[in-house]
C-alpha positions as CSV (number, residue, x, y, z in Angstrom):
1,M,142.7,88.2,79.3
2,R,141.9,90.4,76.3
3,D,141.1,94.1,76.4
4,V,137.3,94.3,76.9
5,S,137.2,97.8,75.5
6,A,138.2,96.3,72.1
7,L,135.4,93.8,72.3
8,P,132.6,94.9,69.8
9,K,129.5,95.4,71.8
10,A,125.8,96.1,71.5
11,H,124.2,98.2,74.0
12,L,120.5,97.4,74.3
13,H,119.3,98.8,77.6
14,V,120.5,102.5,78.4
15,H,118.5,105.5,79.0
16,L,119.7,108.6,77.3
17,E,118.8,110.9,80.1
18,S,120.9,108.9,82.5
19,T,124.1,108.9,80.4
20,V,124.7,112.8,80.5
21,R,128.0,113.7,81.4
22,W,128.0,115.7,84.9
23,D,130.1,118.5,83.4
24,T,127.6,118.7,80.6
25,L,124.6,118.7,83.1
26,R,126.3,121.5,84.9
27,D,126.6,123.6,81.7
28,I,123.1,122.9,80.7
29,A,121.6,123.5,84.1
30,A,123.3,126.9,84.3
31,A,122.4,128.0,80.8
32,N,118.7,127.2,81.6
33,G,118.6,128.5,85.1
34,V,117.8,125.1,86.6
35,A,119.1,123.9,90.0
36,L,121.5,121.0,89.5
37,P,120.5,117.9,91.2
38,T,122.5,117.0,94.3
39,G,124.6,113.9,94.6
40,G,128.3,114.8,94.1
41,D,129.6,114.2,90.6
42,G,126.9,111.7,89.8
43,G,129.0,108.5,90.0
44,G,128.3,105.6,92.1
45,L,124.9,106.8,93.6
46,A,122.8,104.3,95.4
47,F,119.1,104.4,96.3
48,T,116.9,102.8,98.8
49,G,114.3,102.0,96.2
50,F,112.9,102.8,92.7
51,R,111.1,105.9,93.8
52,G,114.2,107.8,95.0
53,F,115.9,106.9,91.8
54,A,112.9,108.1,89.7
55,D,112.8,111.5,91.6
56,H,116.5,112.0,91.2
57,N,116.2,111.2,87.5
58,S,113.2,113.6,87.0
59,L,115.5,116.4,88.3
60,V,118.0,115.4,85.7
61,R,115.5,115.4,82.9
62,S,114.1,118.8,83.9
63,C,117.5,120.4,82.9
64,L,117.0,119.4,79.4
65,R,115.0,122.4,77.7
66,R,116.5,123.5,74.3
67,P,117.2,121.6,71.0
68,E,120.9,122.1,71.6
69,D,120.6,120.3,75.1
70,F,119.1,117.2,73.6
71,A,121.4,117.2,70.6
72,R,124.5,117.6,72.7
73,V,123.7,114.7,74.9
74,A,123.0,112.5,72.0
75,R,126.3,113.4,70.4
76,E,128.2,112.9,73.6
77,F,126.5,109.5,74.1
78,C,127.9,108.4,70.7
79,A,131.4,109.6,71.6
80,D,131.4,107.9,75.0
81,E,130.0,104.6,73.7
82,A,132.3,104.4,70.8
83,A,135.4,105.0,73.1
84,Q,134.5,101.8,75.0
85,G,133.9,99.5,72.0
86,T,130.1,99.8,71.6
87,R,129.5,99.4,67.9
88,Y,125.7,99.4,68.0
89,A,123.3,100.8,70.5
90,E,119.5,101.1,71.0
91,V,119.2,104.0,73.4
92,T,116.0,104.7,75.3
93,F,114.5,108.1,75.3
94,T,111.3,109.4,76.9
95,A,110.4,111.7,74.0
96,A,106.7,112.2,74.5
97,A,107.1,113.3,78.1
98,H,109.8,115.9,77.2
99,G,107.6,117.1,74.3
100,E,104.6,117.6,76.6
101,R,106.7,119.3,79.3
102,L,108.2,121.8,76.9
103,G,105.1,122.3,74.7
104,R,106.9,121.1,71.6
105,P,105.8,117.6,70.9
106,R,108.5,116.6,68.2
107,M,111.4,118.8,69.1
108,P,113.2,116.6,71.7
109,L,113.1,113.5,69.6
110,E,114.1,115.4,66.5
111,A,116.9,117.1,68.3
112,V,118.1,113.8,69.6
113,L,118.0,112.1,66.3
114,H,120.0,115.0,64.9
115,G,122.6,114.7,67.5
116,L,122.9,110.9,66.9
117,A,123.4,111.4,63.2
118,E,126.3,113.8,64.0
119,G,127.8,111.3,66.5
120,R,127.6,108.5,64.1
121,A,129.4,110.6,61.4
122,A,132.0,111.6,63.9
123,H,132.5,108.1,65.7
124,G,131.3,105.5,63.4
125,I,128.8,104.1,65.9
126,E,125.3,103.0,64.8
127,V,122.6,104.1,67.2
128,R,118.8,103.6,67.1
129,V,116.2,104.8,69.5
130,L,113.6,103.0,71.6
131,L,110.8,105.3,72.9
132,D,109.7,104.5,76.5
133,H,106.6,105.6,78.6
134,S,106.0,105.5,82.2
135,R,103.5,103.1,83.5
136,R,102.2,105.8,85.9
137,R,101.3,108.2,83.0
138,S,98.5,108.5,80.6
139,V,97.3,106.2,77.9
140,D,97.3,109.3,75.6
141,R,100.9,110.0,76.2
142,F,101.7,106.4,75.2
143,R,99.7,106.9,72.2
144,R,101.7,110.0,71.3
145,T,104.8,107.9,71.8
146,L,103.5,105.4,69.2
147,D,102.8,108.3,66.8
148,L,106.3,109.6,67.3
149,A,107.7,106.1,66.6
150,V,105.7,105.7,63.3
151,E,106.6,109.2,62.1
152,H,110.3,108.8,62.8
153,A,110.9,105.1,61.9
154,D,112.9,106.0,58.8
155,A,115.1,108.2,61.0
156,G,116.0,105.3,63.5
157,V,113.2,104.8,66.0
158,V,113.0,101.1,66.3
159,A,110.5,100.2,69.1
160,I,108.4,101.5,71.9
161,G,107.7,100.3,75.4
162,V,106.6,100.9,79.0
163,A,109.0,101.4,81.9
164,G,108.8,102.8,85.4
165,E,107.3,101.3,88.6
166,E,106.2,97.8,87.8
167,S,103.4,97.8,90.3
168,Y,101.4,99.8,87.7
169,P,99.7,97.3,85.4
170,L,100.0,97.2,81.6
171,A,96.3,96.7,81.1
172,P,95.3,100.3,80.5
173,F,97.8,100.4,77.5
174,A,96.4,97.3,75.7
175,G,94.8,99.3,72.9
176,V,98.0,101.2,72.2
177,V,99.9,97.8,72.2
178,A,97.5,96.3,69.7
179,D,97.9,99.4,67.5
180,A,101.7,99.2,67.7
181,A,101.7,95.6,66.8
182,A,99.3,96.3,63.8
183,A,101.6,99.1,62.6
184,G,104.7,96.8,62.8
185,V,106.3,98.7,65.7
186,P,108.1,96.2,68.0
187,L,107.4,96.5,71.7
188,V,110.0,96.2,74.5
189,H,108.8,96.6,78.1
190,H,110.5,96.7,81.5
191,A,109.3,93.8,83.6
192,G,110.5,91.4,86.2
193,E,112.9,93.7,88.0
194,A,110.9,95.0,91.0
195,C,107.9,92.7,90.6
196,G,107.9,89.0,90.0
197,P,106.6,86.5,87.4
198,D,103.2,88.1,87.0
199,S,105.0,91.3,85.7
200,V,106.9,89.1,83.2
201,R,103.8,87.1,82.1
202,E,101.8,90.4,81.5
203,A,104.7,91.8,79.4
204,L,104.8,88.6,77.4
205,T,100.9,88.3,76.8
206,L,99.2,91.6,76.9
207,G,102.3,93.6,76.3
208,R,103.6,91.5,73.4
209,T,107.2,92.3,74.4
210,R,110.0,91.2,72.0
211,R,112.6,91.5,74.9
212,L,112.4,91.9,78.7
213,G,114.0,95.0,80.1
214,H,115.7,93.5,83.1
215,G,113.6,90.3,83.6
216,I,115.7,89.0,86.5
217,R,112.6,87.8,88.5
218,V,111.8,85.3,85.9
219,L,113.8,82.9,88.1
220,D,111.1,82.9,90.6
221,D,108.9,80.5,88.5
222,A,110.5,77.5,86.8
223,R,107.7,77.2,84.3
224,L,108.1,80.8,83.2
225,V,111.9,80.2,82.8
226,A,111.1,77.5,80.4
227,E,108.6,79.6,78.5
228,V,111.0,82.5,78.1
229,R,113.8,80.1,77.1
230,D,111.7,78.2,74.6
231,R,110.2,81.4,73.1
232,G,113.7,82.9,72.8
233,I,112.8,86.1,74.6
234,P,116.1,87.9,75.4
235,L,116.8,89.6,78.7
236,E,118.3,93.0,79.1
237,V,120.3,92.4,82.3
238,C,121.8,95.4,84.2
239,P,123.7,94.0,87.2
240,S,125.2,97.2,88.7
241,S,122.0,99.1,88.2
242,N,120.0,96.3,90.0
243,V,122.5,96.5,92.9
244,A,122.4,100.4,93.1
245,L,118.5,100.5,93.0
246,G,118.3,97.9,95.7
247,F,116.8,95.0,93.4
248,A,119.8,92.7,94.1
249,G,122.4,92.5,96.8
250,A,126.1,92.6,96.2
251,L,127.3,92.1,92.6
252,A,128.6,88.6,93.6
253,D,125.0,87.6,94.6
254,H,123.4,88.8,91.4
255,P,121.5,86.1,89.5
256,L,123.2,86.7,86.1
257,P,125.1,83.4,86.1
258,R,121.8,81.5,87.1
259,L,120.1,83.2,84.2
260,R,122.7,82.0,81.8
261,D,122.8,78.5,83.4
262,A,119.1,78.2,82.8
263,G,119.7,78.6,79.0
264,L,118.2,82.2,78.8
265,A,119.3,84.7,76.2
266,V,121.1,87.1,78.4
267,T,122.4,90.5,77.3
268,L,124.6,92.8,79.4
269,N,123.7,96.4,79.8
270,T,124.2,99.5,82.1
271,D,120.7,101.1,82.3
272,V,121.7,104.3,84.0
273,P,125.5,104.6,83.7
274,A,126.2,108.2,84.6
275,I,124.1,108.1,87.7
276,I,125.6,104.8,89.2
277,G,129.2,105.4,87.8
278,T,129.6,102.6,85.3
279,T,130.2,102.0,81.6
280,L,129.5,99.0,79.3
281,T,133.1,98.0,79.3
282,G,133.1,98.5,83.0
283,E,130.1,96.2,83.3
284,Y,131.8,93.5,81.3
285,E,134.8,93.8,83.5
286,R,132.7,93.7,86.7
287,V,131.0,90.5,85.8
288,R,134.3,88.9,84.6
289,D,135.7,89.6,88.0
290,A,132.6,88.8,90.0
291,F,131.8,85.5,88.4
292,G,135.2,84.3,87.1
293,Y,134.0,84.7,83.4
294,T,136.4,83.9,80.7
295,D,136.9,85.8,77.4
296,D,134.6,83.1,75.7
297,D,131.9,84.0,78.3
298,L,132.3,87.7,77.6
299,A,132.1,87.0,73.7
300,D,128.9,85.0,74.3
301,L,127.4,87.9,76.1
302,A,128.3,90.2,73.3
303,R,126.9,87.8,70.6
304,A,123.6,87.6,72.7
305,G,123.4,91.5,72.5
306,V,123.9,91.5,68.8
307,D,121.5,88.7,68.2
308,A,118.8,90.4,70.5
309,S,119.1,93.7,68.7
310,F,116.8,95.2,66.0
311,A,120.0,95.9,63.9
312,P,119.9,95.3,60.2
313,A,121.3,91.9,59.2
314,D,124.5,93.3,57.7
315,T,125.2,95.2,60.9
316,R,124.6,91.9,63.0
317,A,127.0,90.0,60.7
318,R,129.8,92.7,60.9
319,L,129.5,92.6,64.7
320,H,129.8,88.8,64.8
321,R,132.9,89.0,62.7
322,G,134.4,91.6,65.0
323,I,133.6,89.4,68.1
324,D,135.2,86.4,66.5
325,A,138.3,88.5,65.6
326,W,138.6,89.7,69.2
327,L,138.3,86.1,70.5
328,A,140.9,84.9,67.9
329,A,143.4,87.5,68.7
330,P,146.2,86.6,71.3
331,A,145.3,87.4,74.9
332,A,147.6,89.7,76.9
C-alpha cells in the first residue's frame, strides 16, 4: 500500500470553523474573554443529532471575533491540509453570519482571504472559498452572502450555497438562487444527508446545485440515482461525519461503496474534522480499511475530487499528473 498522505488530494467539503486547532481555539477564546466549548480536546466527538452538533459549532464560531482570529485559522488550515497531501481545497465559510454578528460585514471574509493568501505562500496549497448560509436564517442574509461572493470573486470565492437543517426548505431562497445563476455564481447546497430524495430533488431543481453536499440519501430512490448519475452531479461524501452526527451507523455500514457501485461521482471529504477527530488522509485510510479499497480505488476517489472542483484547468491537470505519478510509484 502506498502512503496516502503523499496522494495529491482535493478537499471540497470542509467547514473552516470546524477545522480550528483546539490549542488555537483556547488561545482565541482566552484573548476574547469567551468560554471555551466543552468536549475534551475536540477530537472524536459524537452527537445524537444535527441540532446538538449545530449548538456546539455555534459556540466554536462565537470565539472568533478579531481579524487576526479569522486570519490565523485560515493560515493554519492551509498548513494542516498541506501536511496531509491536500493540494487544492474549497473551504466553506459562513461569512455573512460572522459579519452580521460582529457588525463588520466584510471583515471576516477579507481576514480569511488574507490568511489563505499567506497560507498559500507558505505551503504551496491552493485554496478557494465557498460561502454558505443556514437554511434557518433570513433571505436577506443569503442575499448578503451572494453580494460578498460577487465582490470577492477575484480574491477566490467560487460558489455559494445553503447548509444546515434540511427540514427547512429552499423555496424562500429561490430569488437569490436565480440572481446567483444570472451573475454566474455557482451554487452548491447541502442535501440528502438528514432528509431523503425530496431534499435532493429540491437542490437539483429550485436550488440549481452543481454538487450535492453529502447526498447519501439519493440511494433511497432508484430514479433519482439515475438522474444524478446521468447529469454528472458529484457527491461530497463525508463518512466519518455522517457516523458522528448519527446519519449513518458504523463506518463499515456507510453507503459509500453502494454510491460508487451505482456509478455516481463520489468525492471523499471530512466536513468537520477538528470536531470529530479526523483528517482527509485519515478519511482515505479509514475507507481503505473499512471497504478493502485498493490504491487504484483511492486514486479514483482523488480524481473524482479534482474533476468535481471549481479549480482552473491547469490546476486540475497538475493534480491529475500527481495522482498518476503516485499510482505509478512502487508500493511499500
